[in-house]
VEXNU-759454 format. One record per residue (C-alpha): residue in one letter; residue number from 1; z, x negated, y. Coordinates in steps of 0.001 Angstrom, whole numbers, plus 500000, padded with zeros to 6 digits. Layout:
<pts>
+--------+-----+--------+--------+--------+
| residu | num |     c3 |     c1 |     c2 |
+--------+-----+--------+--------+--------+
|      A | NUM |      Z |      X |      Y |
...
+--------+-----+--------+--------+--------+
</pts>
This chain:
<pts>
+--------+-----+--------+--------+--------+
| residu | num |     c3 |     c1 |     c2 |
+--------+-----+--------+--------+--------+
|      M |   1 | 057328 | 946220 | 411309 |
|      P |   2 | 053712 | 947269 | 412052 |
|      I |   3 | 050746 | 945772 | 410362 |
|      Q |   4 | 049381 | 943248 | 412797 |
|      P |   5 | 045418 | 944143 | 413196 |
|      A |   6 | 044655 | 940323 | 412793 |
|      S |   7 | 046189 | 939865 | 409428 |
|      A |   8 | 043593 | 941434 | 407483 |
|      Q |   9 | 041189 | 938786 | 408085 |
|      G |  10 | 040358 | 936821 | 404906 |
|      E |  11 | 043376 | 938566 | 403116 |
|      S |  12 | 043229 | 939189 | 399321 |
|      T |  13 | 043098 | 943410 | 398229 |
|      A |  14 | 046343 | 942845 | 396328 |
|      D |  15 | 048244 | 940700 | 399281 |
|      R |  16 | 046915 | 943914 | 401546 |
|      L |  17 | 048157 | 946399 | 399012 |
|      A |  18 | 051421 | 944721 | 399012 |
|      R |  19 | 051993 | 945214 | 402427 |
|      Y |  20 | 051152 | 948977 | 402343 |
|      T |  21 | 053223 | 949588 | 399346 |
|      R |  22 | 056695 | 947417 | 400431 |
|      L |  23 | 059751 | 950048 | 401478 |
|      G |  24 | 059729 | 951134 | 404865 |
|      T |  25 | 061393 | 953829 | 406757 |
|      L |  26 | 058963 | 957008 | 406136 |
|      S |  27 | 059013 | 958902 | 403254 |
|      L |  28 | 056125 | 960686 | 401705 |
|      H |  29 | 056847 | 962779 | 398816 |
|      T |  30 | 053040 | 963255 | 398008 |
|      L |  31 | 050103 | 962572 | 399267 |
|      P |  32 | 047447 | 964267 | 401183 |
|      P |  33 | 044311 | 965208 | 399845 |
|      L |  34 | 041538 | 962182 | 399786 |
|      S |  35 | 038133 | 962434 | 401370 |
|      L |  36 | 035269 | 959617 | 401531 |
|      Y |  37 | 033478 | 958859 | 404572 |
|      V |  38 | 030014 | 956449 | 404013 |
|      H |  39 | 028701 | 954871 | 407339 |
|      L |  40 | 024716 | 954043 | 407634 |
|      P |  41 | 024470 | 953072 | 411125 |
|      W |  42 | 020824 | 952656 | 411602 |
|      C |  43 | 018740 | 955273 | 413558 |
|      L |  44 | 015176 | 955350 | 415059 |
|      K |  45 | 016367 | 955385 | 418852 |
|      K |  46 | 020115 | 954590 | 419919 |
|      C |  47 | 020754 | 958460 | 422274 |
|      P |  48 | 022062 | 957525 | 425852 |
|      Y |  49 | 024493 | 959751 | 425582 |
|      C |  50 | 025818 | 958222 | 422010 |
|      D |  51 | 028994 | 955913 | 421589 |
|      F |  52 | 029016 | 956003 | 417689 |
|      N |  53 | 028486 | 952415 | 415895 |
|      S |  54 | 024803 | 952911 | 415596 |
|      H |  55 | 021764 | 950538 | 416005 |
|      E |  56 | 018219 | 950983 | 416929 |
|      W |  57 | 016294 | 949646 | 413442 |
|      R |  58 | 013719 | 947733 | 415376 |
|      E |  59 | 011877 | 945499 | 412509 |
|      G |  60 | 009207 | 948492 | 411209 |
|      G |  61 | 009642 | 949987 | 408014 |
|      A |  62 | 012668 | 951220 | 406652 |
|      P |  63 | 016507 | 949757 | 406506 |
|      P |  64 | 017725 | 947221 | 404625 |
|      E |  65 | 018521 | 949621 | 401723 |
|      Q |  66 | 019225 | 947764 | 398733 |
|      R |  67 | 021312 | 945040 | 400205 |
|      Y |  68 | 023464 | 948133 | 402386 |
|      L |  69 | 023935 | 950120 | 398891 |
|      A |  70 | 025125 | 946914 | 397449 |
|      A |  71 | 027962 | 946201 | 400050 |
|      L |  72 | 028752 | 949848 | 399737 |
|      R |  73 | 029339 | 949500 | 396387 |
|      A |  74 | 031456 | 946484 | 396966 |
|      D |  75 | 033324 | 947667 | 399347 |
|      L |  76 | 034076 | 950801 | 397390 |
|      E |  77 | 035251 | 948643 | 394206 |
|      A |  78 | 037457 | 946466 | 396249 |
|      A |  79 | 038978 | 949344 | 398179 |
|      L |  80 | 039641 | 951035 | 394945 |
|      P |  81 | 043302 | 949833 | 394667 |
|      F |  82 | 044325 | 951759 | 397616 |
|      V |  83 | 043376 | 955056 | 396005 |
|      W |  84 | 044217 | 954532 | 391967 |
|      G |  85 | 044534 | 958101 | 390583 |
|      R |  86 | 043805 | 960270 | 393391 |
|      R |  87 | 040604 | 962810 | 393134 |
|      V |  88 | 038037 | 962995 | 396152 |
|      S |  89 | 037959 | 966163 | 397655 |
|      S |  90 | 034692 | 965540 | 399618 |
|      V |  91 | 032052 | 962993 | 400968 |
|      F |  92 | 030484 | 962725 | 404098 |
|      I |  93 | 027337 | 960640 | 404521 |
|      G |  94 | 027290 | 959692 | 408322 |
|      G |  95 | 025681 | 957943 | 410885 |
|      G |  96 | 023521 | 956352 | 412590 |
|      T |  97 | 020459 | 958692 | 410740 |
|      P |  98 | 021855 | 958598 | 407159 |
|      S |  99 | 018634 | 960858 | 406370 |
|      L | 100 | 016297 | 957208 | 407477 |
|      F | 101 | 017096 | 956161 | 403849 |
|      S | 102 | 015349 | 957208 | 401142 |
|      P | 103 | 016264 | 960436 | 399035 |
|      E | 104 | 016133 | 957624 | 396157 |
|      A | 105 | 018643 | 955377 | 397699 |
|      I | 106 | 021034 | 958520 | 398492 |
|      A | 107 | 020655 | 959191 | 395062 |
|      T | 108 | 021867 | 955719 | 394006 |
|      L | 109 | 024426 | 955772 | 396806 |
|      I | 110 | 026093 | 959557 | 394955 |
|      A | 111 | 025769 | 957813 | 391411 |
|      D | 112 | 027644 | 954611 | 392305 |
|      V | 113 | 030077 | 957161 | 394324 |
|      R | 114 | 030275 | 959475 | 391244 |
|      A | 115 | 030994 | 956583 | 388675 |
|      L | 116 | 033747 | 954665 | 390964 |
|      L | 117 | 035895 | 957607 | 392025 |
|      P | 118 | 036545 | 960991 | 390266 |
|      L | 119 | 035311 | 963403 | 392398 |
|      E | 120 | 036367 | 967227 | 392210 |
|      P | 121 | 034384 | 969685 | 390563 |
|      G | 122 | 031719 | 970797 | 392781 |
|      G | 123 | 033074 | 968948 | 395557 |
|      E | 124 | 031319 | 969150 | 399086 |
|      I | 125 | 028891 | 966176 | 399397 |
|      T | 126 | 027358 | 966227 | 403374 |
|      L | 127 | 024431 | 964049 | 404711 |
|      E | 128 | 023647 | 963928 | 408276 |
|      A | 129 | 020305 | 964677 | 408908 |
|      N | 130 | 017975 | 963772 | 412156 |
|      P | 131 | 014612 | 966659 | 412520 |
|      G | 132 | 012620 | 963035 | 413667 |
|      T | 133 | 013250 | 961854 | 410233 |
|      F | 134 | 012067 | 965201 | 408422 |
|      E | 135 | 009326 | 965835 | 405998 |
|      R | 136 | 009119 | 969079 | 404083 |
|      D | 137 | 009832 | 967266 | 400707 |
|      R | 138 | 012328 | 964936 | 401593 |
|      F | 139 | 015125 | 967630 | 402273 |
|      R | 140 | 014459 | 968570 | 398656 |
|      A | 141 | 014733 | 965337 | 397006 |
|      F | 142 | 018308 | 964821 | 399181 |
|      R | 143 | 019362 | 968092 | 397180 |
|      E | 144 | 018146 | 966651 | 394328 |
|      A | 145 | 019871 | 963328 | 394827 |
|      G | 146 | 023335 | 965210 | 394888 |
|      V | 147 | 023562 | 966283 | 398480 |
|      T | 148 | 025225 | 969782 | 398398 |
|      R | 149 | 025392 | 970026 | 402513 |
|      L | 150 | 022950 | 969283 | 404950 |
|      S | 151 | 024261 | 968655 | 408788 |
|      V | 152 | 021146 | 969084 | 411375 |
|      G | 153 | 021251 | 967373 | 414401 |
|      V | 154 | 019097 | 969559 | 416493 |
|      Q | 155 | 020998 | 969041 | 419954 |
|      S | 156 | 018807 | 971667 | 421480 |
|      F | 157 | 015367 | 973894 | 421066 |
|      D | 158 | 014161 | 972870 | 424479 |
|      D | 159 | 011881 | 970009 | 424685 |
|      E | 160 | 012748 | 968704 | 428283 |
|      R | 161 | 016208 | 968921 | 427417 |
|      L | 162 | 015369 | 966746 | 424134 |
|      R | 163 | 013677 | 964408 | 426339 |
|      T | 164 | 016677 | 963919 | 428809 |
|      L | 165 | 019028 | 963009 | 425426 |
|      G | 166 | 016529 | 960916 | 424216 |
|      R | 167 | 015897 | 962496 | 420585 |
|      V | 168 | 013255 | 961131 | 418891 |
|      H | 169 | 012187 | 964805 | 417474 |
|      D | 170 | 011028 | 968063 | 419699 |
|      A | 171 | 011719 | 971424 | 418983 |
|      A | 172 | 009066 | 972512 | 416129 |
|      Q | 173 | 010157 | 969537 | 414148 |
|      A | 174 | 013865 | 970782 | 414655 |
|      K | 175 | 012847 | 974267 | 413951 |
|      A | 176 | 011218 | 973419 | 410737 |
|      A | 177 | 014308 | 971422 | 409384 |
|      L | 178 | 016496 | 973990 | 410090 |
|      E | 179 | 014055 | 976137 | 407551 |
|      E | 180 | 013486 | 973847 | 405100 |
|      A | 181 | 017717 | 972989 | 404949 |
|      A | 182 | 018000 | 977104 | 404405 |
|      R | 183 | 015254 | 976918 | 401555 |
|      C | 184 | 016678 | 973947 | 399753 |
|      F | 185 | 020714 | 973637 | 400287 |
|      D | 186 | 023053 | 977030 | 399638 |
|      T | 187 | 024985 | 975655 | 403180 |
|      F | 188 | 024052 | 973592 | 406293 |
|      N | 189 | 025638 | 972936 | 409848 |
|      L | 190 | 023631 | 973099 | 412618 |
|      D | 191 | 024505 | 970757 | 415603 |
|      L | 192 | 024125 | 971996 | 419376 |
|      M | 193 | 024931 | 970565 | 422614 |
|      Y | 194 | 025903 | 972226 | 425266 |
|      A | 195 | 026241 | 971650 | 429341 |
|      L | 196 | 023581 | 969947 | 429629 |
|      P | 197 | 021905 | 968558 | 432530 |
|      G | 198 | 020815 | 971862 | 435172 |
|      Q | 199 | 021214 | 973890 | 431973 |
|      T | 200 | 022080 | 977466 | 432846 |
|      V | 201 | 023777 | 980549 | 431309 |
|      A | 202 | 020476 | 982133 | 430452 |
|      E | 203 | 019183 | 978807 | 429410 |
|      L | 204 | 021904 | 978795 | 427071 |
|      A | 205 | 021583 | 981851 | 425393 |
|      R | 206 | 017721 | 981554 | 424856 |
|      E | 207 | 019171 | 978628 | 422928 |
|      L | 208 | 021699 | 980322 | 420917 |
|      D | 209 | 019017 | 983001 | 419944 |
|      T | 210 | 016833 | 980742 | 418655 |
|      A | 211 | 019989 | 978629 | 417047 |
|      L | 212 | 021347 | 981903 | 415564 |
|      A | 213 | 018003 | 982817 | 414226 |
|      F | 214 | 018288 | 980736 | 411526 |
|      S | 215 | 021605 | 982501 | 410277 |
|      P | 216 | 023457 | 979281 | 409942 |
|      P | 217 | 026621 | 978806 | 407514 |
|      H | 218 | 028247 | 976653 | 410316 |
|      L | 219 | 027714 | 975745 | 413987 |
|      S | 220 | 028627 | 972898 | 415517 |
|      I | 221 | 029003 | 972851 | 419397 |
|      Y | 222 | 029463 | 969878 | 421507 |
|      H | 223 | 030163 | 969467 | 425124 |
|      L | 224 | 028039 | 966485 | 426433 |
|      T | 225 | 030648 | 964065 | 427260 |
|      I | 226 | 029961 | 961391 | 429454 |
|      E | 227 | 031487 | 957998 | 427153 |
|      P | 228 | 031946 | 954467 | 428213 |
|      N | 229 | 029458 | 951823 | 427005 |
|      T | 230 | 026590 | 954036 | 427255 |
|      R | 231 | 023268 | 954541 | 428721 |
|      F | 232 | 024613 | 957738 | 430985 |
|      A | 233 | 027638 | 955966 | 431601 |
|      K | 234 | 025431 | 953605 | 433669 |
|      T | 235 | 023292 | 955873 | 434589 |
|      P | 236 | 024555 | 959307 | 434640 |
|      P | 237 | 021699 | 962505 | 434730 |
|      P | 238 | 021813 | 964507 | 437320 |
|      G | 239 | 022695 | 968177 | 437571 |
|      L | 240 | 025550 | 968172 | 434945 |
|      P | 241 | 027497 | 971651 | 434853 |
|      D | 242 | 030928 | 971950 | 436902 |
|      D | 243 | 034180 | 972778 | 434771 |
|      D | 244 | 033754 | 976258 | 436077 |
|      L | 245 | 030056 | 976466 | 434328 |
|      S | 246 | 030978 | 974612 | 431413 |
|      S | 247 | 033775 | 977182 | 430561 |
|      D | 248 | 031016 | 979809 | 431267 |
|      L | 249 | 028362 | 978057 | 428790 |
|      L | 250 | 032015 | 977933 | 426081 |
|      D | 251 | 032600 | 982067 | 426841 |
|      L | 252 | 028604 | 982488 | 426353 |
|      I | 253 | 028748 | 980523 | 422836 |
|      I | 254 | 032088 | 982464 | 421346 |
|      D | 255 | 030859 | 985568 | 422277 |
|      R | 256 | 027583 | 985211 | 420704 |
|      T | 257 | 028752 | 983458 | 417709 |
|      V | 258 | 031728 | 985891 | 416885 |
|      A | 259 | 028737 | 988722 | 417381 |
|      R | 260 | 026604 | 986884 | 414755 |
|      G | 261 | 029889 | 986705 | 412201 |
|      L | 262 | 030581 | 982955 | 412960 |
|      Q | 263 | 034712 | 982450 | 413067 |
|      R | 264 | 035716 | 979659 | 415770 |
|      Y | 265 | 038047 | 978296 | 413457 |
|      E | 266 | 037906 | 975196 | 415017 |
|      V | 267 | 037958 | 973657 | 418966 |
|      S | 268 | 033839 | 972992 | 418336 |
|      A | 269 | 033121 | 974574 | 415213 |
|      F | 270 | 031979 | 977762 | 414099 |
|      A | 271 | 031573 | 979185 | 410231 |
|      A | 272 | 030542 | 982235 | 407920 |
|      P | 273 | 033489 | 983585 | 405443 |
|      G | 274 | 033791 | 980684 | 403650 |
|      Q | 275 | 031587 | 977913 | 404793 |
|      R | 276 | 034021 | 975616 | 406225 |
|      C | 277 | 033409 | 972323 | 406489 |
|      V | 278 | 035699 | 970735 | 403478 |
|      H | 279 | 035540 | 967678 | 404707 |
|      N | 280 | 036321 | 968016 | 408399 |
|      V | 281 | 038619 | 970330 | 407693 |
|      N | 282 | 041166 | 967577 | 405799 |
|      Y | 283 | 040432 | 965115 | 409035 |
|      W | 284 | 041931 | 968059 | 410800 |
|      Q | 285 | 044953 | 968510 | 408322 |
|      F | 286 | 045976 | 965233 | 408854 |
|      G | 287 | 044438 | 964501 | 405253 |
|      D | 288 | 043323 | 960811 | 404171 |
|      Y | 289 | 039930 | 959458 | 404184 |
|      L | 290 | 038839 | 956337 | 402981 |
|      G | 291 | 035878 | 954869 | 405134 |
|      I | 292 | 033226 | 952397 | 403810 |
|      G | 293 | 030296 | 951177 | 405888 |
|      A | 294 | 029324 | 949204 | 409097 |
|      G | 295 | 032427 | 950102 | 411636 |
|      A | 296 | 033785 | 952846 | 409365 |
|      H | 297 | 037483 | 953656 | 410346 |
|      G | 298 | 039364 | 955406 | 407070 |
|      K | 299 | 043570 | 956286 | 407395 |
|      L | 300 | 045325 | 956148 | 404129 |
|      S | 301 | 048754 | 957333 | 403281 |
|      F | 302 | 051568 | 955446 | 401114 |
|      P | 303 | 054941 | 956714 | 400252 |
|      H | 304 | 056643 | 954998 | 403305 |
|      R | 305 | 053477 | 954392 | 405837 |
|      V | 306 | 050226 | 955616 | 406810 |
|      V | 307 | 047595 | 952708 | 407671 |
|      R | 308 | 044126 | 952914 | 409384 |
|      Q | 309 | 041460 | 950482 | 408537 |
|      V | 310 | 038168 | 949484 | 409968 |
|      R | 311 | 035563 | 947826 | 408470 |
|      W | 312 | 033016 | 944848 | 410392 |
|      R | 313 | 031456 | 946552 | 413174 |
|      E | 314 | 027950 | 944740 | 412809 |
|      P | 315 | 025769 | 945766 | 410349 |
|      V | 316 | 024682 | 942238 | 409229 |
|      T | 317 | 027968 | 941354 | 409194 |
|      Y | 318 | 029685 | 943900 | 407344 |
|      M | 319 | 026706 | 943700 | 404570 |
|      A | 320 | 027790 | 939586 | 404378 |
|      Q | 321 | 031898 | 940303 | 404165 |
|      A | 322 | 031711 | 943624 | 402052 |
|      L | 323 | 028989 | 941150 | 399275 |
|      A | 324 | 032198 | 938403 | 399762 |
|      G | 325 | 035169 | 941165 | 398971 |
|      Q | 326 | 035939 | 940866 | 402532 |
|      A | 327 | 034515 | 944314 | 404216 |
|      I | 328 | 037925 | 945582 | 406058 |
|      S | 329 | 038055 | 943537 | 409421 |
|      N | 330 | 041380 | 944768 | 410330 |
|      D | 331 | 043983 | 947137 | 409692 |
|      E | 332 | 047126 | 948568 | 411592 |
|      E | 333 | 050221 | 950416 | 410649 |
|      V | 334 | 050666 | 953906 | 412713 |
|      S | 335 | 053733 | 953839 | 414181 |
|      R | 336 | 056865 | 956364 | 413692 |
|      R | 337 | 056422 | 956905 | 417393 |
|      A | 338 | 052634 | 957326 | 417442 |
|      L | 339 | 052546 | 959860 | 413873 |
|      P | 340 | 053635 | 962945 | 415872 |
|      F | 341 | 051021 | 962529 | 418350 |
|      E | 342 | 048268 | 961635 | 415939 |
|      F | 343 | 048924 | 964523 | 413811 |
|      M | 344 | 049068 | 966969 | 416432 |
|      L | 345 | 046045 | 965757 | 417910 |
|      N | 346 | 044097 | 966671 | 414580 |
|      A | 347 | 045806 | 969678 | 413410 |
|      L | 348 | 045929 | 971889 | 416714 |
|      R | 349 | 042378 | 971459 | 416621 |
|      L | 350 | 042760 | 974102 | 414320 |
|      R | 351 | 042867 | 978190 | 415649 |
|      E | 352 | 044728 | 978997 | 412442 |
|      G | 353 | 047424 | 975699 | 413157 |
|      F | 354 | 049465 | 974684 | 410439 |
|      E | 355 | 052018 | 975389 | 407815 |
|      I | 356 | 054985 | 973903 | 409735 |
|      V | 357 | 056110 | 971911 | 405944 |
|      R | 358 | 052788 | 970115 | 406293 |
|      F | 359 | 054072 | 967835 | 409193 |
|      A | 360 | 056908 | 966805 | 407326 |
|      E | 361 | 054293 | 966170 | 404331 |
|      R | 362 | 051832 | 964530 | 405660 |
|      T | 363 | 054046 | 962050 | 408545 |
|      G | 364 | 057206 | 961492 | 406406 |
|      L | 365 | 058833 | 962606 | 409305 |
|      P | 366 | 061746 | 965580 | 410035 |
|      L | 367 | 060783 | 968466 | 411979 |
|      S | 368 | 063746 | 967518 | 414223 |
|      A | 369 | 061394 | 964491 | 414940 |
|      I | 370 | 059327 | 966796 | 417525 |
|      A | 371 | 061832 | 969175 | 418586 |
|      A | 372 | 061525 | 968996 | 422375 |
|      P | 373 | 057990 | 969151 | 422525 |
|      L | 374 | 058070 | 972203 | 420396 |
|      A | 375 | 060846 | 974095 | 422674 |
|      E | 376 | 058309 | 972848 | 425563 |
|      A | 377 | 054932 | 973934 | 423942 |
|      E | 378 | 056669 | 977382 | 423491 |
|      R | 379 | 057890 | 977532 | 426835 |
|      R | 380 | 054587 | 976807 | 428393 |
|      G | 381 | 053230 | 979695 | 426194 |
|      L | 382 | 051225 | 977242 | 424374 |
|      I | 383 | 052021 | 977511 | 420837 |
|      Q | 384 | 053528 | 980368 | 418774 |
|      R | 385 | 055574 | 979847 | 415386 |
|      D | 386 | 057681 | 981542 | 413066 |
|      A | 387 | 059501 | 980298 | 410039 |
|      S | 388 | 056412 | 978617 | 407969 |
|      W | 389 | 053245 | 978380 | 410466 |
|      L | 390 | 052545 | 976995 | 413810 |
|      R | 391 | 049522 | 977868 | 416173 |
|      P | 392 | 048161 | 977455 | 419213 |
|      T | 393 | 048145 | 980775 | 421466 |
|      P | 394 | 044988 | 981246 | 422976 |
|      R | 395 | 046169 | 979808 | 426146 |
|      G | 396 | 047199 | 976851 | 423777 |
|      F | 397 | 043534 | 976766 | 422553 |
|      D | 398 | 042208 | 976539 | 425969 |
|      F | 399 | 044109 | 973817 | 427528 |
|      L | 400 | 044440 | 972087 | 424149 |
|      S | 401 | 044538 | 968879 | 425868 |
|      D | 402 | 047889 | 969292 | 427868 |
|      L | 403 | 049320 | 970694 | 424639 |
|      Q | 404 | 048712 | 967955 | 422798 |
|      A | 405 | 049833 | 965134 | 425392 |
|      L | 406 | 053242 | 966821 | 424657 |
|      F | 407 | 053123 | 965115 | 421993 |
|      L | 408 | 052746 | 961772 | 423202 |
|      P | 409 | 055298 | 958625 | 422574 |
|      D | 410 | 057356 | 958245 | 425839 |
+--------+-----+--------+--------+--------+
</pts>
């Protein structure tokens, strides 16, 4: 019987844990690696393409750091029974714009996490940063606070494009932020968007030349998409590239990054050897993640089921509910029928694919549960497999949505 979303509201942690751990039809003999995601929801300005749970801070000064940190700690303390005895392999602090928070607040947050959860030695701790909040001493202070990896949301090095995207920084600030990230951190990520309004192949080539000149250990590339409930959905920008031009732009990205020694290990991620994002790889391998903070999502495995949790979305409501011990707004058990698609939606994003035994380990289902779609994918030339490994073919990687759709429940 699936967990009904409404049942989470007002329910005690003990009662919820009893639901999660009761007998069921799945059998997960080992639990996957566990990561922690922390959502800091405020930003200086809501970008017109953004559909994340981010909220403009309009009241002047800094966000309510102390109250929000107290809510995060209360949220984490209440969630501990769901993850007793499990080590955390990575922490990702996302938003919003987490770098709006002071280094002192980030230090407190990381100290609270370390006090409550057993982190793997040398575990990755990533902080998303916006060049619009860049100060030279600030990045170094984040490193001293315990952040090991910075993810810098550059998006573009063209001032006109940045204005179109509603970004609060300019190209000069982006370059200064990257220079400081390279000085302060052993590893960092550079976010870049493509298929922007009016963008040509030559213009993207210049963007890539600028980005790669900073020798980023990790590069994330995102196609601008028009998402529902955004300002761009109501008023799309003119001059969006068509599918053919978008494909040419992606081909250019792949050629340029490979030539600079970055491997495309995931659909939108390129990394130098040994520089993959540990946290995101855990997502794509259908690992577990505890999500805390306003609107945060989480996925947790138990011996007989996989559960998804959602925290209260609106920050003021979240803080009040978390401090009252009720941070979870709703939860839901992933059905047996949906698990194959959920697994493949993530695992097939990796160019190297996955070990076949991992399907049973992460879903609690036998491989026979996906025998028919696997055969069809193989017939269409979208996957290749041997006795131990399954991966998308180059054609499957190009038509990934079609490949993943084969695993949708009837």
